[in-house]
PLY file of the C-alpha trace (Angstrom):
ply
format ascii 1.0
element vertex 183
property float x
property float y
property float z
element edge 182
property int vertex1
property int vertex2
end_header
102.30 124.21 158.10
98.86 124.28 159.47
98.17 124.59 163.04
98.01 121.51 165.19
94.45 120.04 165.25
92.63 120.72 168.53
89.91 118.49 169.95
87.06 120.50 171.22
86.86 120.74 175.03
84.17 118.86 176.85
81.53 121.08 178.50
82.80 122.18 181.86
86.30 120.63 181.33
89.44 122.77 181.67
92.26 122.61 179.26
95.19 121.30 181.18
98.17 121.14 178.81
99.36 118.09 180.47
97.05 115.66 178.79
98.47 114.00 175.71
96.53 114.63 172.63
97.25 111.84 170.03
96.36 114.03 167.16
98.60 116.77 168.32
101.38 114.29 168.86
101.00 112.95 165.33
101.06 116.52 163.90
104.29 117.25 165.95
106.02 114.21 164.69
105.04 114.98 161.05
106.43 118.44 161.34
109.62 117.30 162.94
110.02 114.82 160.12
109.41 117.56 157.53
112.17 119.70 159.21
114.65 116.70 159.35
113.91 115.82 155.75
114.49 119.54 154.59
117.74 119.83 156.57
118.84 116.47 155.23
118.26 117.65 151.51
120.03 120.92 152.25
123.05 119.06 153.52
123.22 116.55 150.66
122.83 119.39 148.19
125.68 121.31 149.86
127.80 118.16 149.80
127.18 117.45 145.99
128.13 121.23 145.38
131.47 120.76 147.35
132.24 117.55 145.50
131.49 118.91 142.08
133.99 121.81 142.57
137.10 121.75 140.32
139.96 119.67 141.68
142.51 122.44 141.41
142.96 124.61 144.53
140.59 127.42 144.70
140.88 129.86 147.86
137.84 131.46 149.32
138.15 135.16 150.14
134.67 136.68 149.84
132.72 134.20 151.93
133.57 131.20 153.99
131.72 127.97 154.31
132.40 124.42 155.45
134.25 122.69 152.46
135.98 126.00 151.37
139.74 126.32 151.36
140.96 129.38 153.14
144.30 131.13 153.54
145.31 132.53 156.89
147.98 135.18 157.58
149.49 135.93 161.04
148.52 139.17 162.65
151.06 139.31 165.37
154.31 137.75 166.52
153.33 137.39 170.21
151.73 134.58 172.15
149.10 133.30 171.32
149.68 133.77 167.78
146.61 134.95 165.80
145.82 134.14 162.25
143.15 135.97 160.27
141.57 134.73 157.03
142.72 136.40 153.76
139.35 138.16 152.91
137.65 140.88 150.79
134.95 142.59 153.07
134.60 139.46 155.11
136.23 140.41 158.26
136.83 138.72 161.71
137.40 135.07 160.45
140.20 133.64 162.77
142.03 130.31 162.57
141.20 128.20 165.62
144.05 127.48 168.04
143.69 123.74 167.73
144.08 124.17 163.96
147.16 126.47 164.41
148.60 123.83 166.71
148.36 121.19 164.02
150.20 123.49 161.58
152.88 124.29 164.11
153.27 120.62 164.97
153.63 119.54 161.29
156.30 122.27 160.71
158.07 122.45 164.04
157.39 126.26 164.03
154.60 128.80 163.43
153.86 128.90 159.64
154.28 131.92 157.44
150.74 131.22 156.35
148.24 128.52 156.89
146.14 126.98 154.04
143.24 124.78 155.13
139.93 123.04 154.24
137.36 124.54 156.60
135.67 121.61 158.53
133.80 123.77 161.12
132.89 127.40 161.63
132.04 128.69 165.14
130.13 131.87 165.32
130.88 134.24 168.39
130.15 137.70 169.62
132.67 139.78 171.49
131.77 140.30 175.03
133.48 141.31 178.25
134.03 137.63 179.07
134.81 136.39 175.55
136.98 138.80 173.45
140.28 136.88 172.44
140.74 139.26 169.50
140.24 142.58 171.38
137.22 143.53 169.21
134.69 146.10 169.84
131.90 144.66 172.34
129.08 143.14 170.23
131.24 142.51 167.16
130.51 139.11 165.44
133.55 136.96 164.76
133.99 133.41 163.55
136.56 130.79 164.61
137.42 128.54 161.67
138.59 124.99 162.17
140.64 123.65 159.26
142.32 120.59 157.97
145.74 121.47 156.52
146.05 121.42 152.86
149.06 119.69 151.43
150.36 122.39 149.11
153.04 120.04 147.77
150.35 118.01 145.95
148.25 120.89 144.82
150.99 123.30 143.71
151.04 122.05 140.18
147.46 120.79 139.78
145.58 121.87 136.72
143.64 125.09 137.59
145.56 125.63 140.71
145.97 129.23 141.70
148.96 130.56 143.57
150.70 127.19 143.13
154.47 126.92 141.92
155.92 130.05 140.74
155.99 130.68 137.02
159.53 131.84 137.08
162.46 130.37 138.80
163.12 132.01 142.25
166.14 132.68 144.20
166.71 133.24 147.99
163.77 134.98 149.71
161.57 134.86 146.61
163.77 137.14 144.48
164.00 136.31 140.80
166.75 133.81 140.02
169.62 135.37 138.00
168.96 134.92 134.38
171.88 132.90 132.49
173.51 134.93 129.76
172.00 134.18 126.33
173.85 132.17 123.69
172.84 133.72 120.43
0 1
1 2
2 3
3 4
4 5
5 6
6 7
7 8
8 9
9 10
10 11
11 12
12 13
13 14
14 15
15 16
16 17
17 18
18 19
19 20
20 21
21 22
22 23
23 24
24 25
25 26
26 27
27 28
28 29
29 30
30 31
31 32
32 33
33 34
34 35
35 36
36 37
37 38
38 39
39 40
40 41
41 42
42 43
43 44
44 45
45 46
46 47
47 48
48 49
49 50
50 51
51 52
52 53
53 54
54 55
55 56
56 57
57 58
58 59
59 60
60 61
61 62
62 63
63 64
64 65
65 66
66 67
67 68
68 69
69 70
70 71
71 72
72 73
73 74
74 75
75 76
76 77
77 78
78 79
79 80
80 81
81 82
82 83
83 84
84 85
85 86
86 87
87 88
88 89
89 90
90 91
91 92
92 93
93 94
94 95
95 96
96 97
97 98
98 99
99 100
100 101
101 102
102 103
103 104
104 105
105 106
106 107
107 108
108 109
109 110
110 111
111 112
112 113
113 114
114 115
115 116
116 117
117 118
118 119
119 120
120 121
121 122
122 123
123 124
124 125
125 126
126 127
127 128
128 129
129 130
130 131
131 132
132 133
133 134
134 135
135 136
136 137
137 138
138 139
139 140
140 141
141 142
142 143
143 144
144 145
145 146
146 147
147 148
148 149
149 150
150 151
151 152
152 153
153 154
154 155
155 156
156 157
157 158
158 159
159 160
160 161
161 162
162 163
163 164
164 165
165 166
166 167
167 168
168 169
169 170
170 171
171 172
172 173
173 174
174 175
175 176
176 177
177 178
178 179
179 180
180 181
181 182
């Protein structure tokens, strides 16, 4: 955008920065409106993209954005429990404690994994005062707030990945015994 218009200073008058210049105010309002419109268009575009994704369950693991589904696995068994996003070269994405509390409340215990729709991402940097995951100082990390995904509804959805097992399973995920064939 062009620089704001400036009125020529009157001879002998000093510029005081306090005086309201109507032309400058109009220019500023126009620039703010352009920024607002651009941001609004970007958000609408992202929302359309999210809504046009396949209805089956797709789990993000290379990058994480609001609207993506993420899988979190526990990293410890102590208190507080820490869950990290399943990823490929996209480290330091952690499940927020409020989100984990929802999973725990729904199941009555800590879950073996957490699958959720990302609703907010908080960027942070590890400092001496804020380092809940014991990272090297200066390391960027992200706290992801999620809404739990109901896996019972999506397990058999067309195009679902990682839904219901394709073979019957016995206790602890072992293959179920095969009945004798009747030839």
